[in-house]
N, C-alpha and C positions, 0 to 999 in steps of 0.2 A: 640390882645387878641381875642381868639375865644369865641363867645357867643353861648352857646349850648342850644338847645331846651330841653324840658322835656322828659325824658326817662320813658316810662311806660312799665313795665314788669309784666304780670299777669301769674302766674303759679298755676295750680290746680293739685290735686294729680293724677287723672286718665288721664287727658288730659292737654296739654299745649296750652295756648292761647298767641300768640306772636303779638307784634306790627308789622306794615306793613314792616318796615325795618329790616327784619330778614333773614339771609342767612344760609343755611344748608350745611354742608360739610361731605364728606366721608373720607376715608383714603387718605393720601397724598394731603390734601386740595382740593380734587376733589369736584366739586359741587354735592350736593344731591338734589333730587326733593322734599323731605319732611322730617319731623322729623323721620319718621319710618325707613328710610334707612340711617340716618345720624349718625356720631360719635360725631360731635360737631356742634354747631350753634353759629352764631355771631349776636349780637344786635348792630345796628348802631345808634349813636347819631350824628345828623347833625347840623352844624352851621345854625342859623336861617336866615343868610344873604347869605351864600355861601354853598349850599347843598353838594358840593363835598369835603368840609372840614369835616372830619368824625373822630369820636372815635369809634373803633370797639372793643367790649368786647366779647370774645369767652368763651363758656362753653361746657363741655361734656354733653352728653344727660342725664347723671345721675346728672347733675347740679353742677358740680365742675368747678370752674373758671380756665381757661387756660391762657388767655392773655388779655391785654388791650393796644391798639395801637392807636397812634395819626397819622392821615393822612392829608397831605396838599392837596393831589389830590387822592381821593379814587379810581377813575376809573383807574388810572395808578399805583396805590398802592405806591405812593411816601410818605414815612414815614417822619414826621417832628415833633419833640418833643420827648416825652418819650414813651418808650414801657416797659411794665411790664409783666413778665412771672411767673406762679405759678407751683408748683410741685404737686405730687399726694396727698399730705397732705394739699393742699390748703394754703401752705405757700409760700411766695415770693421766687422764684428761681433765678431771674435775673432782672436787670433793665438796659435799654440801652437808650442812647440819640442820636437822629438823627437830621441832618440838610439837607434838600433836598435829602433825601434817603441815605445819607452817615453818617456813624458813626461819631459823633462829640460831644465829652464830655465823661462822664464816662460810662463804662460798668462794672457793679458789679454783681458777681455771689455769691450765698449763698448756704450753705449746707442744707440738708433736715431738720436740726434743727434750721436753721435761722442764723447761723454764717457766717460772711463774709469770703469767700474762695478765691476770686480773685478780683482785682480791676485794670482795664485797662483804660487808658486815650487815646482818639482818637482826632485827629485834621483833619477834612475834609477827613475822611476815612483812615488816616494813624495812626498807633500805635505810640504813643509818650511815654507811660509809662506802665509798666506791673508789678504788684506786686502779688505774690502768698503767701497766708498765711498758716502757718502750721495747719494740721488737726489731730485729734485723730481717733482712730478706730471706734468710734460711728458715726463719720462723714462719714467715708469711706464705711461702711457696714450698710445701712439703712434696716429696715424691710419693704419689698416691698409686703407683703401679701395682702395689700389692693388694689393693682393695677389690674385693669381689663385687661386681656391679650390683648385686642384690642388697649389699650392706650399705655402701656409699656414704659415709660411714655412720650407720644407724640413725639417719634422718629419713622419715617417711612422710610425704605430704598427705593431706586429707584425700579420701577416696569417695566417689559415689558408690553406693552399696552394690549396684549392679556390676561394678568393675572389680569387686573383691577377688574373684577367681579367674580374671582374664590374664592368661599367659604370664609373662615375666614382669619385672618391676616397671620397665619402660612402657610396656603395653598397658599396664594398669593406670599409669600416670596419663598416657595418651587417651585412654578410654575415659578417664575422668575429665580431661580437658574437653573432649568432644561432647560428653554428656552435659557439662556445664555450659558450653557454648550453645548447644542445641536448646537447653532449657531457657536461656536468656533470649535467644532469637524467637522462640515459639511463644514466649509469654510477655515480651515487651510490646506495648501498644503506644502508638503515636498519640500524644495529648490532643484532644479535640479543640478546634478553634485557634490553632497556632498558625501564624503567618508563614507563608512559604519561604520568606527570607531567612527564617530561623530553622530551616529544614536539615541542617547538618550538625546538630548538637551532638556533643560527646561529653558524657558525664563520667567523671572518674570517681569511683567509690573505694573507700578504704573500709575494710571489715576484718573481723576475726572469726575463724571457725574455732569455737571453744572446745573444752574438754568433753562435752557431750555430743559434739559434731554439729551443733547448731550455730547459726549466724548471730554474732553479737558485736557490739562496739562499731556500729555502722556510721559512716560519715561521708559527706561530699567533700572531695579534695579541692584545693585551690586551683589546680590546672583545668578544672571543668569549664567547658564552653557550652552554655545552654541556660535557658531561663528556668525559673522555679518549677513550672509544670513538668519540664523534662527531668529535673532533679528528683521531683516527687515520684515520677513514674519509675525512674531507675532504682530508687530506694525501695519502692513497693515490690519490684521484681526480685531484687536481691534478698529482701526479707522473706520472700516466699520460697526460697531455695529449700529443697528437701534436706532432712537430717543426713549428715554424711558420716563416714567412718573417720574419727579424729586423727590428727597427725600424732606421730610419736618421735621421741628423741631418746636414744639409748634405751628403747623399750618402754619409756614412760610417756603417757599421754600428755600433751601440752597444747596450749592455744596457739593457733597458726594465723599470722597476719597476711592479708592478701590486698593487693591494689589492682583493680581491674577497670577497664573502660566499658561503658554501655553506649553504643553508637545508635543514633537515630537518622543518620544521613542517608539520602537516597542515591548518592553518587559514589564514585570510586574513592576509597579511603586509603591513602598511602601511609598513614601513621599506624603501622601495625606493630606496636611495641610488645604486645602480649601481656600476660599477667605477671606481676611481680610478687613472689611468695616470700615473705619477710626478707631477711638479708642473707639467707643461706645460699640460695641459688635461684635462678630465674628459669621458668619453664616456658616453652613456646606455645602458649595457650591462648593466643589472641582471639578475641570475640569477633574480629572482622574477617574471619574465614581465610587466613593466610594459607597458601599452599604448603608452607613449611610444616604445618601441623597435620598433614594428611592422615596418617594412621587411621583413617576413615571412620565414618559414623557407624557402619555396619559391623565394625569389630566388636561392638557391644553384643552382637548376636552370633557372630561367626567364630565358632570354637574350632580352630585349626591348630595343627602342630607347627606349621610354618606358613607365613604369608607368601604371596608370589614374589619372585626375585627378578630384578632387571638383569638381563644377560650381561655378564662381566662383573656383577656384584657378588657372585657366589664364592669368590676367592678372597673376600675381605675379612675372613676370620669368624668371629663370634656372630651369633644370630642377630643381635641388636645392631651390629655394624653393617650386616647385610641389609637390614631393614632401612637404616639411615641412608645407605648408598642408593637403594632403590628409590626412596622418596626424593632424594636430591636429583637423581637422573630423570625421574618422572617430571618433577617441577621444572627442571631446566629445559627438558625437551618441549613441554607444552608451551611455556612462555617464550621460548626462543622461536618456535615454529608457527605460532598462531598468527594468522593474517588479519590485520585490521581491515574491515570492509571499506573498499574504495569509495562506495557511495556515501559514506559518512565522514569523508575527509574534511568537509566544511563545518559540520556540526561538532565534530570531535567529542562525542560523548564518552565518558569513562564508565566502565562496567566490570563487574565480576560475575562470571557465569559458573555455576556449579554443575559439573557433569558427573553423574554416577555411571560407572561402567563395570562390566564383568570380565574377569579373566577366566576363561573356561578351562576344562581339564587338559586341553592341548596348549594352553597359554595364549590363545587368540582373544581379541578384544570384541566386546559387544556393548554398545551404548544402551543404557537402560532408562535414564532420566536426565533432563536438562532443566535447570532451575535458575532464574535470575534472582540472586539473593540481595544484592546491594543497590540495584537500580530498577527503573521502570520496565525494563525488558526491551529487546530488539531482536526481531527475527533474523536479521542478517548476522548479528553477533552469535545468536544461537546456532546457526548453521556453521559459522566459522569455528565455534567451540567444538561442535560435533566432528567436524572434519579433522581438526588437529588431534583429537583423542583417537579417532579411527585410524590415524596414520601412525599411532604408536607401534613399535616393534613388538613381537610376541614376547611374553614373559616366561620364565620358568614357573610352572603352575604351583599353586599352594598344595600342601599335603596334609592329610589327616590319616592317622594310623598307617602311614607308609604309602597311601594311595593318593593320586592327583585328584583335587576337588576344585569346584568353582569358587571364586572369591570376588567380592565387590569392593571397588575403590570409589571415593568421591574426591575429585580434584577441582581446585579453583583455577579457572582460566581468566586471566586479567586482560582487559582491553584498555589501553591508554595511547593516545595519538602522539 
C-alpha cells in the first residue's frame, strides 16, 4: 500500500502558488518552463518512503482536471494502478488499470454525459474481453462550445520538430502538414524505366507514428493504384521521414495512425482527400498541394504575431477564424478568376501552378516565384497564374510586435478546362 504525503495546493485568483513538485507542460506533453507558457500542469504526490512512487494529477491552466495517474516509477513513467481521465466538462471520461506499465484489468470509457460506452478487460497487456454499449444521439454529438481551441479536448497530433514553437495549435498543425508535404515532394523519385502509361500512380500508405516519434507499422493499402516499383519508392520515402514529436492523448504519449497518399502523376489530380489521422479527426493535409491547406510553406520561418488578413475577415472573431476566412477568400478568388489560356482550348491540359507572393507592409502584392508542381509546365499558364495573383486586392498586413511586416504566401492555382 502506498502511503502518500500531504498534497498542498494553493491557488489565488491573479497568481498561482504551487507546491515544489509541480511540472508544467506545453502541447504534446512537452515540458514548459513556467505557468505562463504552459497548457497544463501536474501536481505530484510522493510516497513518504519511496519518493519515486508518485500520483500525478494534471490540470489545464484554467484549472480543469485532466488526469490522475499512479506511477510505480515516475522517472521511467511506469504506470502501476489506476489512471483516470476527465473530459472538457470535468466528468470522468475513462478509467484504466495498469500493472508494471501494461494494461491489466478494466478499461472503461464513458460518454460526455457519464454513461458507460465501452468496457474492455486486459490481461498483462492483451485484450481479453471487449463490450461496446449502444448510445443515443445525445451521446454522439456533445455541445463542445466550452472547449478552448488549444485543448480540443486533449488530443494533439504528431508535430515536425521545427513546428514546435510556431504560433497557436492550428498553425503548428498546418506547419507540420506543410513540412510533411514538402518532405515527400522533395524526396520522392519516379522509378526508372516505368512506362508512361503508368505515370499517374497513387500509392496509399498506412503507418503509425509511434511513442518515440518514429515511423512504424508501414503498409501499402488496398486502394493503391500503381505497380510494385511505385509502391517500393513510396515506402522508401515514408520510412525516411525524420523523427517527429509524438502525439498525445490526455497528456499521455500514444501511437498515432496515419493514412496518406503519395502521388507520382504528372497531370492535374482531383482526388485531394488529404491525410486521415486515426479515427479522431481528419486534417486537411493533402500531399497534392490543395489550396485549402495554404497556411503557406514559409510559415516555417515567418515568426509573426498575426498573418495578413483579407479585408472583411477581421470581424470574424478569434485569430484562427480570421485565418480560415482569409484562406477561404484567397482560394475562392484565385480559382474563380483565373483565366484558362484560349490557345490551349484544344489540348485542354490540366495543371496546378504554385505561386509564391509577398504581402508587403502596406498590404500590396508582389509575385516572388512561380512553380509548376504537378505538370510539365506551360508558359501561358504561368502568365495566367501570375496575372490572377497580381489582381488580388490588398490585404491588411501581417504584424509583429505591433508593427506591419511583410509576409509570404504560397497559393495553388488550378487549371482545368
